[in-house]
C-alpha positions as CSV (number, residue, x, y, z in Angstrom):
1,M,0.0,0.0,0.0
2,V,1.5,3.3,-1.1
3,F,0.8,6.5,0.9
4,S,1.3,9.7,-1.1
5,L,2.8,12.5,1.0
6,R,1.6,15.1,-1.4
7,G,-2.0,13.8,-1.1
8,W,-1.9,13.9,2.7
9,L,-0.5,17.4,2.7
10,N,-3.2,18.5,0.3
11,R,-5.9,17.0,2.6
12,I,-4.3,18.7,5.7
13,L,-4.1,22.0,3.9
14,F,-7.7,21.7,2.8
15,I,-8.8,21.0,6.4
16,I,-6.8,24.0,7.7
17,V,-8.2,26.4,5.1
18,F,-11.7,25.0,5.7
19,L,-11.5,25.6,9.4
20,I,-10.1,29.1,9.0
21,L,-13.0,30.0,6.6
22,L,-15.5,28.4,9.0
23,F,-14.1,30.5,11.8
24,F,-14.4,33.7,9.8
25,A,-17.9,32.8,8.6
26,A,-19.1,32.1,12.1
27,G,-17.6,35.3,13.5
28,G,-19.1,37.3,10.6
29,Y,-22.5,35.8,11.3
30,R,-22.2,36.6,15.0
31,L,-21.3,40.2,14.2
32,L,-24.1,40.5,11.7
33,V,-26.6,39.2,14.2
34,E,-25.3,41.6,16.8
35,V,-25.7,44.6,14.4
36,I,-29.1,43.6,13.1
37,S,-30.7,42.4,16.3
38,P,-33.1,44.8,18.0
39,I,-32.5,46.3,21.4
40,H,-32.9,43.7,24.1
41,P,-36.6,43.9,25.1
42,Y,-36.0,43.2,28.8
43,Q,-33.2,45.7,29.5
44,K,-33.8,48.5,32.0
45,P,-35.1,51.7,30.3
46,R,-32.7,54.7,30.2
47,G,-33.6,58.3,31.0
48,D,-37.2,59.2,31.7
49,A,-38.5,56.1,30.0
50,M,-40.8,53.7,31.8
51,K,-41.5,50.1,31.1
52,V,-45.2,49.4,31.4
53,F,-46.7,45.9,31.8
54,I,-50.3,45.2,31.1
55,T,-51.8,42.9,33.7
56,D,-54.2,40.3,32.6
57,V,-57.8,41.1,33.3
58,E,-59.8,38.4,35.1
59,S,-60.7,35.5,32.8
60,P,-64.3,34.7,32.3
61,E,-64.4,31.4,34.2
62,Q,-68.1,31.6,35.0
63,G,-69.1,33.3,31.7
64,N,-70.9,31.7,28.8
65,S,-69.2,29.7,26.1
66,A,-69.0,32.6,23.6
67,D,-67.1,34.7,26.2
68,R,-64.7,31.9,27.1
69,L,-64.1,31.2,23.4
70,R,-63.4,35.0,22.7
71,W,-61.1,35.0,25.7
72,F,-59.2,32.0,24.3
73,Y,-58.8,33.5,20.8
74,W,-57.8,36.9,22.2
75,Y,-55.3,35.8,24.9
76,G,-54.4,32.3,23.8
77,E,-55.1,30.9,27.3
């Protein structure tokens, strides 16, 4: 069985170039996501801004079927 040194060096070079390009592609993708992503929705507001939460109103447990169905479609609960 004959092993070609040139063949093995070509394979090793291909793997090294592939890993370097993969590293740059992953870093570029991470940078792109960082630039494009919106502001974190749960971060503390700055300045005079206030974060407002809407509390859920009481669910119609004792209501009729139409009210409970409307509640389900509106709130998904």
